[in-house]
Phi, psi and omega in degrees: 000129182296143179290144177286141175294139180289153178304322180296320180292318178297318181295321181296318179298317180296318179298317180296318179296319179298312182295323186278318189248321187274309186302314178303327180286320182294335181297340179296336179276343190303301185295307181295324179296312180292324180296317179302318179289311188294314185288334169293316176300315180298318179294317178296320178297321178291324176300318180295319181294318179296318181296318178299321180292319180295316179300318179297314182296318183288318177298331182275348183276104185285346182283342182280137175285154181306320183292317180294321181299315180297321182293317181293316178300319179298321180298311183289337175283333179272327183243097180292164183300327182296325180287323179296316182289337181270349185276150174245014176290144182305318181292327178287323181299321179297325183280342187294335182296332180287346179259015184306323180298332182246014182300317181295317179301311182298318180296317179299310182297320181294316181289325178296322177294321178296316178297318181298315179291329175296315180298315180295319179293321180297318178301312182297316180295322178298315179302319183289306184296308182290325177300316180294320179294323176297314180298321179293330183296338181285349188285313185198174177292319177297321178294323178297317180295313180297322179298319178289323179296329178274310188294320185296311178298324178297315178298317183296317179293317178300319180297320179296315180297317182294313182298310182293314180296313182287334175296316179296312182299315182296320180296316179293320179299321184300335177265308190289327180302308181287326180296320183276320185276332182236002182056036178206168177219161188235113185300317180301318179295316180297320181294315181299310179295322180296317180296315178301321180294316179296316180300320181296319180293319178298318177298321177299316180299316178298316183295322181295318185261005179294138179257134181278133176270100182268012181297133178234116181261137174246129174268112183171192178217149178289147173244119182278167178293330178293328181277339182207066185294321181293319179296315179297319181297317180295319179296319181291321179299314181295318179297321180294319177300327180273356179069035181227160179287144179289161176297153178282339180202156173242127178247133175248149180204189182247003174296150186272060172198166171243146175197163171236155182205152167247006177291142170297141181217161179252131178221121179062032179083359180246143180263136180235150175233169179101201185268129182231135174249124180253130181238136178269118179298314178300324179287323177301330179294324185268358179252134173290170184300313182292327177293317177294325177299320175302317178294317178301316177299319177301313184291319180293333177296332176291332172289310185295331181270006181061022180296317183290327180296312182286329175299319179295328180276326182280325186305314181298326180292316180289329177294317178296316179302309183298315181297317178303311181298315182298319181294318177295320183289322185277316187249008195279347184057241179290346179288353179299326179297319178293321178299319178297320180295315179292329182297330176303312183288328176299318178293321179292318175296326177299321177297319178296314179297319179295318180297311181290328178297315178299316180299321178297317181293318179296319179298314182295323176297317179297318181290320177300321178292322181290327180284340177235265173198158179295326179295317179295318180294322177300310183297323180295319181297315181295315182296316180297313180299319179296314183295316178301317180296313183293316182297316179301315179295319183295315180293321177299319180295322177297314183290338180276351179293148179271003179228146171286135181265100183288343181256018184302130175224079188300314181299319177295319178301317180293316183294318183285328184269345185297315181305314180295320180296321178299319179295318177295316181303320183292342181261358185256131177291334179298333183300330183292342180265004181292146174237137178280129180295150181209140182291341185237324185242161172260127182275152174292167180290160178303319181300313180294324180291320179293319178299316181297333177277353178099015183254153168281123188298315180296317180292329181297323180293334184272000181303116183296334182296331180298329184277349183285143179298148179280127180268326183218132182217163178291342179303317185282351177274353177261110189297331182261008188304309185298318180291319179295318181295319181297316181296316182289325179290325178299314179294319180299317179294320176299316179296319181294318179295320179295314179296319180296318179297317180294319178297316178298320180301330180277336186244001181269137162257099193308130178245348179208178183298325180295313180293322180297318181299320179297315181293315183294334179296326182256341180227069181284172175297138181228133182250144181224151179223152172271173178295335179271359175099357177295140186246149174224143180234137179240126174246172183296339184234004178199170176230145184220122169259147186303326183279354179276148179288329183210156178291160173256116179280139182301328182293341180265353182283127178272323179201156177216118184228152177260134175243142181292135180199167180237137006269355179234155174293146183259131178263127178248119181249122172259125183216157179275108188282111182299326183281354178242034180065033181057036175286139180293117185237153179230147175229152179230139175202170183255091186293335180290345178282340181264127182221162166227193185284356181248318188197179175262170184293331180297312180297316182293317179299319177302319179288316183290316180291323177298322176298319181296316181294324180294313180296322179298313180295321179295319179299318179291324180296320179290322182289334185300309178301324179296316180297319180297318180294322179296316179296000000 
């Protein structure tokens, strides 16, 4: 029986949820809420001061008869100065000239209250409209699209009002709060708040006009009907059974997934539109024909259910939403509060997208099973999840090696190691939580997909048929499959080796010539000169200026800071000087004045020194487990 959560644990979870999700949203009310109260208080306080002055002036006026004096005093006690200054009635306009000394204050307090209430009303209206659209989005894919079409412009407009309105309110508060409560003001406070407000407005401007890069590249090659006539025929037969149009093209590649799309995409430098079916050649090898047919049926079901159609319409909206949020959050200054408010609805829309995505995948699994068999669909799901897990682990292991493998043959390694990996996968409870990667949707866990098909998840992994070698597959029905796969794997391995080499260059502290060669390939000696001819040299492990007696090795640097200076920033390096008994010494110079045909010394030093610190940290990380074992 599972243990009950302790009261302390429950309280901690609630507190964490409040801090993470509720508090950031409530902060949107802080500035306008406080402003509405404060500027009303400031206006009332000003009314009292004006009234006291009026009472003094009237009481001091000996020409007034007692009855007139009482009548005038009663009027001003009933009608404060703020109401007179806010009125556009002819009789009030005539009286406003006598309040000229405080006219600016009254106007400021009045407009700040209006802006505050506009912000608060906009927040409330946004909650209502967007909240209803979020609730509506859970109904269907078309409802989700309409909800985003309505909710996104409302959120964007609301964000603009909040950023501009709250920026003005914050700037005014920075002066008036201290001016009224302490009869003084603080220039630094006003400057800080003002800068934050300006940064927020600039971020808003960037977010509004930022362009989303919707380019989608596919790595693979087209398969014509002449190259795979039986496969094309099977795809068309399945599409006809589902009452949907067949794909316009089939693309094969070596990525570990299958998918369909109606998004425009780029392949080999050319852009294509329409319906596309992507097939993984490595996965087709491990799937029997009936298992692959289940996958084909699953993918074509996304066409018949209009999943790809709605995905193409919804995706640009979510991309714009996401980019807008990132810009506000990263560059927003005070706009971060607004970004947090918008993020609430982003998460709610995310729940809607996730719910419908899960429903789409479960429906597609059922259709795939109906077109073949539930057993075939079950085996396909297990094999695909197993292969993706094994391939990911294999690539990670390669990248974690401290040496480049010049004899790497990844496709052979995957083919030879997969059967044993599949057997291990079938024995692991963690396997049930695996998710198959996808370029557009998030898939449910393997466990949930097997349960939806009517299987016991644990027993499904133990199916002995899964372990049997594949005798016949669609891979062999593609006449050009072997040549295409070899060509793509060659490029994939080159890219992997290149990435691995670059990664090693950042994390190696060279211990031999081989490691040194890897580092020097990416961090070679670099020379820089000033306009007057002074020279500086940068190596992977030290920096040397011509006027220095000796180079400064990165391992001896205690700190490196930039100081503002003109015309270039000044770099101050504190280091333990070996020639002075490792006494802490500092040097200053202008790295921006040293350049070569690629960059200046400041940019290069940041990269070279950053490489050294990364390698140093990595070395300590590797040494730590060894030290723990020794202890």
